[in-house]
VOGU-3710 file (C-alpha; in Angstrom, 3 decimals, decimal comma):
1> mknllllail> -0,167/0,050/-0,192  2,806/2,435/0,874  4,750/1,505/-2,195  1,407/2,321/-4,217  1,007/5,937/-2,579  4,958/6,279/-3,063  4,503/5,500/-6,568  1,632/7,973/-7,236  3,332/10,659/-5,381  6,413/10,043/-7,571
11> flcsigihge> 4,516/10,052/-10,528  2,442/13,200/-9,906  5,542/15,196/-9,159  6,918/13,994/-12,190  4,264/15,554/-14,127  4,871/19,021/-12,559  8,835/18,870/-13,663  7,728/18,713/-17,551  5,190/21,388/-17,156  3,081/19,498/-19,831
21> eyatftfmka> -0,738/20,214/-20,029  -3,144/17,203/-20,305  -6,701/16,718/-21,029  -7,799/14,115/-18,645  -7,073/12,013/-15,491  -7,979/8,393/-15,340  -7,878/5,587/-13,092  -8,789/2,110/-13,501  -10,318/0,140/-10,747  -9,227/-3,592/-10,256
31> dgtevtlpav> -12,912/-4,407/-11,274  -12,260/-3,160/-14,733  -14,244/0,131/-14,489  -12,752/3,284/-15,621  -13,278/6,743/-13,913  -11,796/9,649/-16,238  -11,945/13,388/-15,157  -11,076/16,656/-17,344  -7,713/17,683/-15,714  -8,254/21,299/-16,143
41> glritfnngm> -8,629/22,520/-12,363  -7,954/19,180/-11,038  -7,018/18,362/-7,467  -5,687/15,142/-6,321  -5,235/14,426/-2,516  -4,562/11,153/-0,622  -6,064/10,170/2,543  -6,276/7,191/4,450  -5,755/4,864/1,767  -7,974/6,833/-0,257
51> itavngqdte> -7,610/8,769/-3,633  -9,850/11,640/-4,112  -9,834/13,464/-7,623  -11,722/16,766/-7,916  -12,001/18,976/-10,935  -14,300/21,740/-9,855  -17,443/19,743/-11,119  -16,936/16,069/-10,439  -15,598/14,460/-7,311  -14,577/10,690/-7,186
61> tvsladvntm> -13,038/8,701/-4,240  -11,582/5,450/-4,456  -9,550/3,080/-2,301  -5,995/2,910/-3,362  -6,496/-0,873/-3,029  -9,016/-0,956/-5,695  -6,764/1,270/-8,210  -4,816/-0,838/-11,018  -3,418/2,116/-12,739  -3,822/5,764/-13,059
71> ffsnataitk> -2,517/8,355/-15,675  -2,681/11,435/-17,412  -3,507/11,873/-21,125  -3,817/14,059/-23,943  -5,968/11,220/-26,024  -9,185/12,428/-26,908  -10,434/8,977/-28,284  -11,960/11,141/-31,542  -12,356/8,842/-34,408  -13,184/9,664/-38,107
81> ilspdyavnv> -17,148/9,172/-38,643  -17,117/6,421/-41,443  -20,754/6,271/-42,031  -22,204/8,173/-44,964  -25,229/8,964/-43,128  -23,470/11,405/-40,785  -21,611/14,982/-41,756  -20,419/17,557/-39,962  -20,062/20,980/-41,397  -18,932/24,521/-39,877
91> sghqllitsp> -20,787/27,725/-41,168  -19,642/30,874/-39,439  -19,914/30,297/-35,970  -22,566/27,308/-36,590  -22,752/23,622/-37,173  -24,429/22,202/-40,053  -25,151/18,390/-39,098  -26,448/15,754/-41,212  -27,854/12,651/-39,472  -30,871/10,223/-39,666
101> igtditvant> -33,684/11,060/-37,688  -33,624/10,235/-33,795  -29,532/10,777/-33,647  -28,237/11,771/-30,421  -26,311/14,929/-30,857  -23,726/16,256/-28,264  -21,223/19,125/-28,758  -18,917/19,578/-26,143  -15,918/21,837/-25,710  -12,219/20,549/-25,185
111> lgmvvcrsis> -12,716/20,779/-21,666  -15,506/18,460/-21,719  -18,335/20,640/-21,211  -21,476/20,115/-23,174  -22,482/23,159/-25,054  -25,417/21,706/-26,992  -27,407/18,659/-26,949  -30,162/17,553/-28,840  -32,104/14,794/-31,141  -32,403/15,082/-34,626
121> tsdgeqtigg> -36,153/15,390/-35,531  -35,449/14,728/-39,159  -33,525/13,072/-41,657  -30,889/15,848/-43,293  -29,195/18,797/-42,477  -29,881/20,749/-39,319  -28,018/23,938/-37,585  -26,719/23,052/-34,187  -25,030/25,410/-31,448  -26,537/28,801/-32,317
131> slpsgvyivn> -23,548/31,025/-32,196  -20,408/29,282/-30,918  -17,334/30,972/-29,975  -13,950/30,009/-31,911  -12,520/26,986/-30,788  -12,303/23,357/-31,000  -15,389/21,245/-30,367  -15,923/17,651/-30,271  -19,378/16,435/-31,986  -20,820/13,106/-30,989
141> lsgqtlkvmv> -23,598/11,614/-33,323  -25,023/8,387/-31,337  -21,568/7,182/-30,509  -19,720/8,428/-33,785  -17,285/11,227/-32,768  -15,614/14,008/-34,586  -13,604/17,056/-33,746  -14,159/20,219/-35,568  -13,083/24,044/-35,457  -15,148/26,650/-35,424
151> r> -13,212/30,234/-36,395
//
């Protein structure tokens, strides 16, 4: 137990030395479940054999004995949309999304905050997001994900 705590502290200290910015913090539990939090504003504490990760919005507390692995990552798990039924285009500060009726549409910023969520009510193109500020957005269409940039 002490070795795991010492390893975690050493790992966290080495992260600060490099000064890199990470998108997420993940710890994988012994039962196979995974907990991921946005790294922005993240505070991690260790107390009485427990790890608590707080990022301002979410709090996760897990016994260190139940943690197999923990790591910071810049990976976004974004894949190309391969299905011809889906398309995302940017027009000004709006997203034009083509999808089948009933598609669950979620638009999030790079901090992981959902800025728009809807379900398509018709086949074809629809405007999503109103007037989005310039930036990078993650668009999820019923489990298919794409990264887009609004300029």
